[in-house]
C-alpha positions in Angstrom: 158.7 -76.7 125.5 158.2 -77.8 128.4 160.1 -81.1 128.5 160.2 -83.6 131.7 157.8 -81.3 134.2 155.0 -83.7 134.5 151.1 -81.6 133.3 149.2 -80.1 135.5 146.4 -78.6 134.0 145.6 -80.1 130.1 145.8 -76.4 128.1 143.0 -74.4 126.3 145.7 -74.5 122.7 145.7 -79.0 123.2 142.2 -79.5 123.6 141.8 -78.3 120.8 143.8 -80.2 119.2 142.5 -82.7 120.2 139.3 -81.9 118.6 140.6 -81.5 114.6 142.1 -85.0 115.5 139.0 -86.7 116.6 137.5 -83.9 114.0 139.0 -85.5 111.5 138.7 -89.2 112.7 134.9 -88.7 111.8 133.8 -89.2 115.8 131.2 -85.5 116.9 132.7 -83.8 119.2 129.3 -84.0 121.5 129.9 -87.5 122.1 134.0 -86.3 123.0 134.9 -85.2 127.1 138.0 -84.6 127.7 138.7 -83.9 131.8 141.2 -81.0 132.1 143.3 -82.1 134.4 145.5 -85.4 133.1 146.0 -88.8 134.4 149.2 -90.6 135.1 148.7 -92.8 132.6 146.9 -90.9 130.7 144.0 -93.3 128.6 141.1 -93.4 126.3 137.9 -95.8 127.1 133.9 -95.6 127.1 131.9 -93.0 129.9 128.5 -95.5 131.1 126.8 -93.3 129.0 128.4 -94.2 125.6 130.9 -90.5 125.6 135.0 -91.0 124.2 136.9 -90.0 126.8 140.0 -88.9 126.4 142.2 -88.2 129.2 145.8 -86.6 128.8 148.9 -88.8 129.9 150.1 -86.0 132.6 154.2 -87.6 132.0 154.3 -88.3 127.9 155.3 -85.1 125.9 152.1 -83.6 124.8 152.5 -83.7 121.1 154.3 -87.9 121.5 150.7 -89.0 123.2 149.0 -87.3 120.8 150.3 -89.0 118.0 149.7 -92.4 119.4 145.6 -90.9 119.8 144.1 -92.4 117.6 145.4 -95.6 118.0 143.4 -96.0 121.3 140.3 -93.8 119.9 140.6 -97.3 117.5 141.2 -99.5 120.6 138.4 -97.5 122.6 135.4 -98.1 120.3 135.9 -101.4 118.7 135.9 -102.5 123.1 133.0 -101.0 122.3 131.9 -102.8 119.2 
């Protein structure tokens, strides 16, 4: 694993892991968008079209960030409820 180096692009394997997690939460993949460019900081929010946008954090280790994702998704869903 590369640690300490900021992420430049979200890999297909990482997108697959994110989608597995959203599947386990009962989210339809049609309503999830994952940009290929990570940002500082990453975030989860609703787009104007209602889709859930998941932006990977460029600076946090991916596994650590992924563990925090369910809470971030719940928060984003709560904002639109």
